[in-house]
PLY file of the C-alpha trace (Angstrom):
ply
format ascii 1.0
element vertex 100
property float x
property float y
property float z
element edge 99
property int vertex1
property int vertex2
end_header
90.48 21.71 -109.80
91.59 20.57 -113.22
88.33 21.71 -114.80
88.82 25.31 -113.67
92.35 25.86 -114.98
92.55 28.74 -117.48
92.27 28.07 -121.20
93.84 31.15 -122.79
95.97 29.38 -125.36
97.69 26.17 -126.44
100.02 26.07 -123.40
97.02 26.33 -121.04
95.21 23.58 -122.92
98.27 21.33 -122.70
98.72 22.03 -118.97
95.04 21.35 -118.34
95.20 18.01 -120.18
98.39 17.03 -118.31
96.72 17.79 -114.97
93.57 15.91 -116.01
95.64 12.88 -117.04
97.55 12.94 -113.73
94.32 12.99 -111.70
92.75 10.19 -113.77
95.85 7.96 -113.65
96.23 8.51 -109.90
92.56 7.68 -109.38
92.87 4.52 -111.43
95.96 3.43 -109.46
94.28 4.12 -106.10
91.17 2.21 -107.16
93.13 -0.74 -108.57
95.18 -1.03 -105.35
92.31 -0.75 -102.86
91.09 -3.54 -100.60
87.41 -4.14 -99.97
86.00 -4.23 -96.43
82.30 -4.91 -95.94
81.74 -4.01 -99.59
83.49 -0.61 -99.24
86.93 0.47 -100.49
89.94 0.73 -98.21
92.54 2.93 -99.91
96.28 2.50 -99.66
98.53 5.18 -98.19
100.51 4.84 -101.44
98.18 4.72 -104.42
100.65 2.72 -106.51
100.77 -0.12 -103.93
98.19 -2.57 -102.66
96.40 -1.43 -99.51
97.39 -3.26 -96.34
94.47 -4.56 -94.35
94.69 -3.11 -90.81
94.39 -5.53 -87.92
93.49 -5.04 -84.29
97.17 -5.13 -83.32
99.92 -2.64 -83.97
100.51 0.93 -82.98
97.59 3.32 -83.49
97.94 6.99 -84.38
99.03 9.15 -81.45
98.85 12.86 -80.70
102.27 14.18 -79.69
102.79 17.85 -78.87
100.11 19.05 -81.29
101.08 16.68 -84.13
99.80 13.25 -85.08
102.11 10.30 -85.55
100.69 7.84 -88.08
99.49 4.37 -87.24
101.77 1.41 -87.84
99.43 0.51 -90.72
98.62 3.89 -92.31
95.47 2.56 -93.99
93.92 2.73 -90.52
94.25 6.54 -90.47
91.33 8.76 -91.46
93.62 11.07 -93.45
94.62 8.20 -95.75
91.02 7.21 -96.41
89.90 10.82 -96.82
92.61 11.48 -99.42
91.50 8.40 -101.35
87.88 9.58 -101.40
88.92 13.11 -102.39
90.92 11.65 -105.27
87.92 9.59 -106.40
85.76 12.73 -106.43
88.41 14.69 -108.34
88.82 11.87 -110.89
85.06 11.68 -111.39
84.90 15.42 -111.99
87.89 15.35 -114.35
86.46 12.39 -116.27
83.06 13.99 -116.71
84.47 17.43 -117.51
82.10 19.10 -115.01
83.01 22.48 -113.63
83.64 22.29 -109.89
0 1
1 2
2 3
3 4
4 5
5 6
6 7
7 8
8 9
9 10
10 11
11 12
12 13
13 14
14 15
15 16
16 17
17 18
18 19
19 20
20 21
21 22
22 23
23 24
24 25
25 26
26 27
27 28
28 29
29 30
30 31
31 32
32 33
33 34
34 35
35 36
36 37
37 38
38 39
39 40
40 41
41 42
42 43
43 44
44 45
45 46
46 47
47 48
48 49
49 50
50 51
51 52
52 53
53 54
54 55
55 56
56 57
57 58
58 59
59 60
60 61
61 62
62 63
63 64
64 65
65 66
66 67
67 68
68 69
69 70
70 71
71 72
72 73
73 74
74 75
75 76
76 77
77 78
78 79
79 80
80 81
81 82
82 83
83 84
84 85
85 86
86 87
87 88
88 89
89 90
90 91
91 92
92 93
93 94
94 95
95 96
96 97
97 98
98 99
């Protein structure tokens, strides 16, 4: 986590601030491009693009020989939503400066 990077000198401080900025900007982009469903966020598979609202149609994720092929609309996949929530938690921690 950004808040646990070493701080042994100016280069470490700069790297830590760069990482913090990256997390915060990514979080802002993901939040700005979300959709809202029943009052809850639906994150995009690409945080710099508007989330596509999944519909009942289209190909769903499929297990194939131990791997998972994504849904036709990736916003339907749990991994996409989980990554959005993990980013929100990381951005909150980075913004508050808390140690994880």
